[in-house]
C-alpha positions as CSV (number, residue, x, y, z in Angstrom):
1,X,1.7,-25.0,-11.1
2,X,1.4,-21.6,-9.7
3,X,4.4,-19.2,-9.7
4,X,6.0,-18.4,-6.3
5,X,5.3,-14.7,-6.9
6,X,2.3,-13.0,-8.5
7,X,2.8,-9.5,-9.6
8,X,-0.6,-7.8,-9.4
9,X,-0.9,-4.6,-11.4
10,X,-3.9,-2.3,-11.9
11,X,-3.7,0.4,-14.6
12,X,-5.9,3.5,-15.1
13,X,-4.6,6.0,-17.8
14,X,-1.1,4.9,-16.8
15,X,0.7,5.5,-20.1
16,X,3.2,8.1,-18.9
17,X,5.2,5.7,-16.8
18,X,4.1,2.3,-17.9
19,X,6.7,1.4,-20.5
20,X,9.8,1.6,-18.2
21,X,7.7,0.0,-15.4
22,X,7.1,-3.1,-17.5
23,X,10.6,-3.0,-18.8
24,X,11.9,-3.3,-15.2
25,X,9.7,-6.4,-14.7
26,X,11.1,-7.9,-17.8
27,X,14.6,-7.4,-16.4
28,X,13.9,-9.1,-13.1
29,X,16.4,-11.8,-12.1
30,X,13.8,-13.9,-10.2
31,X,13.0,-16.8,-12.5
32,X,9.7,-17.8,-10.8
33,X,7.0,-14.9,-11.1
34,X,4.0,-14.2,-13.2
35,X,2.5,-10.9,-14.0
36,X,-1.3,-10.4,-14.0
37,X,-2.8,-6.9,-15.1
38,X,-6.2,-5.4,-14.9
39,X,-6.9,-2.2,-16.8
40,X,-9.7,0.0,-15.4
41,X,-11.0,1.3,-18.7
42,X,-8.0,3.5,-19.7
43,X,-8.6,6.1,-22.5
44,X,-4.9,7.0,-23.1
45,X,-2.2,4.8,-24.7
46,X,-2.1,2.3,-21.8
47,X,-3.6,-0.6,-23.7
48,X,-1.2,0.0,-26.7
49,X,1.8,-0.1,-24.3
50,X,0.4,-3.3,-22.7
51,X,0.2,-4.9,-26.2
52,X,4.0,-4.0,-26.8
53,X,4.8,-6.1,-23.7
54,X,2.3,-9.0,-24.3
55,X,4.9,-11.6,-23.6
56,X,5.4,-10.4,-20.0
57,X,1.8,-11.2,-19.0
58,X,0.3,-14.4,-17.9
59,X,-3.1,-12.8,-17.8
60,X,-4.6,-9.4,-18.8
61,X,-8.0,-8.1,-18.1
62,X,-9.6,-5.0,-19.8
63,X,-12.6,-3.7,-17.9
64,X,-15.3,-1.6,-19.5
65,X,-15.6,0.4,-16.4
66,X,-13.3,1.5,-13.5
67,X,-14.0,-1.0,-10.7
68,X,-11.4,0.6,-8.5
69,X,-7.9,-0.3,-7.3
70,X,-9.2,-2.5,-4.5
71,X,-11.6,-4.6,-6.4
72,X,-9.2,-5.1,-9.4
73,X,-6.3,-6.3,-7.1
74,X,-8.6,-8.6,-5.2
75,X,-9.6,-10.3,-8.5
76,X,-6.0,-10.6,-9.6
77,X,-4.8,-12.0,-6.3
78,X,-7.6,-14.6,-6.1
79,X,-6.8,-15.8,-9.6
80,X,-3.6,-17.7,-8.5
81,X,-2.3,-19.6,-5.6
82,X,1.1,-18.1,-5.4
83,X,3.2,-18.1,-2.3
84,X,3.6,-14.3,-2.5
85,X,2.0,-11.3,-4.1
86,X,3.7,-8.2,-5.2
87,X,1.1,-5.4,-5.5
88,X,2.8,-2.9,-7.8
89,X,1.7,0.4,-9.1
90,X,2.3,1.2,-12.9
91,X,4.2,4.4,-11.9
92,X,7.0,2.2,-10.3
93,X,10.3,1.1,-11.7
94,X,12.1,-1.7,-9.9
95,X,15.8,-2.7,-9.6
96,X,16.4,-6.0,-11.4
97,X,16.8,-7.8,-8.2
98,X,13.9,-6.4,-6.3
99,X,11.7,-9.4,-6.4
100,X,14.6,-11.9,-5.8
101,X,15.7,-9.9,-2.8
102,X,12.3,-9.7,-1.1
103,X,11.5,-13.3,-1.9
104,X,14.8,-14.5,-0.2
105,X,14.1,-12.2,2.8
106,X,10.6,-13.5,3.3
107,X,11.6,-17.1,3.0
108,X,14.1,-16.5,5.7
109,X,11.6,-14.8,8.1
110,X,8.3,-16.6,8.6
111,X,7.1,-14.1,11.0
112,X,6.9,-11.4,8.3
113,X,3.6,-11.3,6.5
114,X,4.7,-8.5,4.2
115,X,7.8,-6.8,3.0
116,X,8.8,-3.4,1.5
117,X,12.0,-2.1,-0.2
118,X,13.4,1.3,-0.5
119,X,11.8,3.5,-3.2
120,X,13.2,6.7,-4.5
121,X,11.3,9.5,-6.1
122,X,11.3,8.7,-9.9
123,X,12.0,12.3,-10.9
124,X,15.5,11.7,-9.4
125,X,16.3,8.6,-11.4
126,X,19.0,10.4,-13.5
127,X,20.6,11.9,-10.3
128,X,23.8,10.7,-8.6
129,X,23.3,8.4,-5.6
130,X,24.0,11.2,-3.1
131,X,21.2,13.2,-4.7
132,X,18.5,10.6,-4.7
133,X,15.3,11.6,-2.8
134,X,13.4,9.0,-0.8
135,X,9.8,8.1,-1.5
136,X,9.1,5.4,0.9
137,X,10.8,3.1,3.3
138,X,7.6,1.7,4.7
139,X,4.6,3.5,6.3
140,X,4.1,4.7,9.8
141,X,1.2,6.2,11.9
142,X,1.2,9.4,13.8
143,X,-0.9,9.8,17.1
144,X,-3.4,11.9,15.2
145,X,-3.9,9.0,12.8
146,X,-2.1,10.3,9.7
147,X,-0.3,7.5,8.0
148,X,2.9,8.7,6.2
149,X,5.8,7.3,4.3
150,X,9.1,7.0,6.3
151,X,11.6,9.3,4.7
152,X,9.3,10.8,2.1
153,X,11.0,13.8,0.5
154,X,14.2,13.4,2.4
155,X,17.6,13.1,0.6
156,X,19.0,9.6,0.9
157,X,22.0,9.9,3.1
158,X,22.0,6.3,4.3
159,X,19.6,6.9,7.2
160,X,17.4,3.9,6.2
161,X,20.0,1.3,5.5
162,X,19.1,-1.2,8.3
163,X,16.8,-4.2,7.8
164,X,14.1,-3.8,10.4
165,X,10.4,-4.2,11.0
166,X,8.0,-1.3,10.1
167,X,4.3,-0.8,10.4
168,X,3.4,-1.6,6.8
169,X,4.4,-1.5,3.2
170,X,3.3,1.3,0.8
171,X,0.9,0.0,-1.8
172,X,3.2,1.4,-4.6
173,X,5.3,-1.9,-4.3
174,X,4.1,-4.1,-1.4
175,X,5.2,-7.6,-1.1
176,X,2.7,-9.9,0.7
177,X,2.8,-13.4,2.0
178,X,-0.2,-15.4,0.6
179,X,-0.9,-16.9,4.0
180,X,-1.1,-13.5,5.7
181,X,-3.3,-12.2,2.9
182,X,-5.7,-15.2,3.4
183,X,-5.7,-14.6,7.2
184,X,-6.7,-10.8,7.0
185,X,-9.2,-11.0,4.2
186,X,-12.8,-10.4,4.9
187,X,-15.0,-12.8,2.9
188,X,-13.5,-12.6,-0.5
189,X,-11.8,-9.2,-0.1
190,X,-8.1,-8.7,0.7
191,X,-8.4,-5.0,0.2
192,X,-11.7,-3.5,1.4
193,X,-13.6,-2.7,-1.7
194,X,-15.7,-0.1,-0.1
195,X,-12.4,2.0,0.0
196,X,-12.3,1.8,-3.8
197,X,-8.8,3.3,-3.7
198,X,-6.5,5.1,-1.3
199,X,-5.4,4.2,2.3
200,X,-6.2,0.6,1.5
201,X,-2.5,-0.3,2.1
202,X,-2.5,1.2,5.6
203,X,-5.8,-0.5,6.4
204,X,-4.4,-4.0,5.4
205,X,-1.2,-3.3,7.4
206,X,-3.2,-2.4,10.5
207,X,-5.2,-5.7,10.3
208,X,-2.1,-7.6,9.7
209,X,-0.4,-6.0,12.8
210,X,-3.4,-7.0,15.0
211,X,-3.0,-10.6,13.9
212,X,0.7,-10.6,14.8
213,X,2.2,-10.4,11.2
214,X,5.3,-8.3,10.9
215,X,6.3,-6.0,8.0
216,X,10.0,-6.4,7.0
217,X,11.9,-3.4,5.5
218,X,14.7,-4.6,3.2
219,X,16.8,-1.6,2.1
220,X,18.7,-3.7,-0.6
221,X,15.4,-4.0,-2.7
222,X,15.2,-0.7,-4.5
223,X,13.1,1.0,-7.0
224,X,11.6,4.4,-8.1
225,X,8.2,5.7,-7.6
226,X,6.6,8.7,-9.5
227,X,4.4,9.7,-6.5
228,X,1.6,12.2,-7.3
229,X,-0.6,11.9,-4.2
230,X,1.2,14.0,-1.4
231,X,-0.4,16.0,1.4
232,X,1.1,19.2,0.3
233,X,-0.5,18.6,-3.2
234,X,-4.0,18.2,-2.0
235,X,-5.5,21.3,-3.6
236,X,-4.2,20.1,-7.0
237,X,-5.3,16.5,-6.8
238,X,-8.4,15.2,-8.7
239,X,-11.6,15.6,-6.5
240,X,-12.3,11.8,-6.6
241,X,-9.0,11.2,-4.9
242,X,-9.6,13.5,-2.1
243,X,-13.1,12.4,-1.5
244,X,-12.1,8.7,-1.2
245,X,-9.2,9.7,1.0
246,X,-11.5,11.5,3.4
247,X,-14.0,8.6,3.5
248,X,-11.3,6.1,4.1
249,X,-9.5,7.8,6.9
250,X,-12.7,7.2,9.1
251,X,-13.5,3.7,7.8
252,X,-10.0,2.6,8.5
253,X,-10.4,3.8,12.1
254,X,-13.8,2.3,12.6
255,X,-12.4,-1.1,11.5
256,X,-9.1,-1.1,13.4
257,X,-8.9,1.3,16.3
258,X,-9.4,0.0,19.9
259,X,-11.1,2.2,22.5
260,X,-7.9,2.5,24.7
261,X,-5.9,3.9,21.6
262,X,-8.6,6.4,20.8
263,X,-8.7,7.5,24.4
264,X,-5.0,7.8,24.6
265,X,-4.8,10.0,21.5
266,X,-8.2,11.6,21.7
267,X,-7.0,15.3,21.7
268,X,-4.6,15.0,18.7
269,X,-7.1,12.9,16.8
270,X,-10.0,15.2,17.4
271,X,-7.9,18.4,16.6
272,X,-6.9,16.7,13.3
273,X,-10.4,15.6,12.5
274,X,-11.8,19.0,13.2
275,X,-9.3,20.7,10.9
276,X,-9.9,18.2,8.1
277,X,-13.7,18.6,8.3
278,X,-13.4,22.3,8.4
279,X,-11.2,22.5,5.4
280,X,-13.7,20.3,3.4
281,X,-16.7,22.4,4.5
282,X,-15.0,25.7,3.7
283,X,-12.6,24.8,0.7
284,X,-13.4,21.3,-0.7
285,X,-17.1,20.8,-1.0
286,X,-16.6,18.0,-3.5
287,X,-15.5,15.8,-0.7
288,X,-18.8,16.2,1.1
289,X,-19.8,13.2,-1.0
290,X,-17.7,11.1,1.3
291,X,-20.3,11.3,4.0
292,X,-23.1,9.2,2.4
293,X,-20.5,6.7,1.1
294,X,-19.1,6.3,4.6
295,X,-22.5,5.6,6.1
296,X,-23.3,3.2,3.4
297,X,-20.0,1.3,4.1
298,X,-20.3,1.5,7.8
299,X,-22.1,-1.8,8.4
300,X,-19.6,-3.7,6.4
301,X,-16.7,-1.9,8.2
302,X,-18.3,-2.7,11.6
303,X,-18.7,-6.4,10.8
304,X,-15.1,-6.6,9.8
305,X,-14.1,-4.9,13.2
306,X,-16.2,-7.4,15.1
307,X,-14.6,-10.5,13.3
308,X,-11.1,-9.0,13.8
309,X,-11.5,-8.2,17.4
310,X,-12.1,-12.0,18.3
311,X,-9.0,-13.0,16.4
312,X,-6.4,-10.3,17.7
313,X,-3.1,-11.8,18.8
314,X,-1.4,-8.6,19.8
315,X,-2.2,-6.5,22.9
316,X,-3.6,-3.0,22.1
317,X,-0.8,-1.5,24.2
318,X,1.7,-3.2,22.0
319,X,0.1,-2.2,18.8
320,X,-0.3,1.4,20.1
321,X,3.5,1.6,20.4
322,X,3.7,2.0,16.6
323,X,1.9,5.5,16.8
324,X,4.5,8.1,17.0
325,X,5.3,11.6,15.7
326,X,8.6,10.2,14.4
327,X,8.9,7.0,12.2
328,X,9.0,3.9,14.4
329,X,10.9,0.8,13.5
330,X,11.6,-2.4,15.5
331,X,14.8,-4.5,15.3
332,X,15.0,-7.8,13.5
333,X,16.0,-10.6,15.9
334,X,17.7,-13.7,14.6
335,X,18.8,-14.6,11.0
336,X,16.8,-13.1,8.2
């Protein structure tokens, strides 16, 4: 019999944070979850740490090559028939009641296809509560099509203490309803494997919004995330990360953006795109590899767009209301 919750984890040279991450899963109060892990050919101490927590895992897979975040999670998600899937990064440490809290919230709100909790920056783990810095309370989109984490970098002063709907869940610790995942998948892919990694959480959230699935933010579900990929750190990030990020910003738009929204936000989108492409041409030549990969993936992205368009349940104007320069949330109506 499948567990109610599958914890899907993908590692790649993740030794630095992995031991406390896995210890936090071992401490979970929820009695009905299973952990499946896929390692993408790590060369550090990741595999040794996994072995030290062998009793935690229902399944482990050790790949001889890096197949990417998206492909690895797709294989793990497809391996069970659990009611829910927690996609969790190995640089996240969860409160003991994290899974239990989100499971109860989702059971009580059948309109929610996903849920997210409140994550703080891991570097603040030893600080007093008033000094905790927020990492994410869900993701939101700006009119120029940047997707950002609500509260990222802000001191936690209780400004995100309301249970509410947000655009989507950060892939650091995203809690998904299986029925929703099955509804948004394209072929056998929940996450678009042409993305390889980065922005796949925002892409999935956008598709879910088109189909009428809500994302529930539950502040009582807490944890810590050692976030390394931040806009202000772009120049210090590995070239591979920046290249995939550039490619995926355009693939995501091809798949999800309607003509009315593009027209409504044409100026800020174009200014942002121009700035990004100019930066790559002048300062980040390694990301020019994104262009051939984008055009290679374009037919696949277009086929997903066509299939999604005939299944949309939300009017474009309603979905467009999520795009704002400031984080948008919507109230929860009824008991959750």
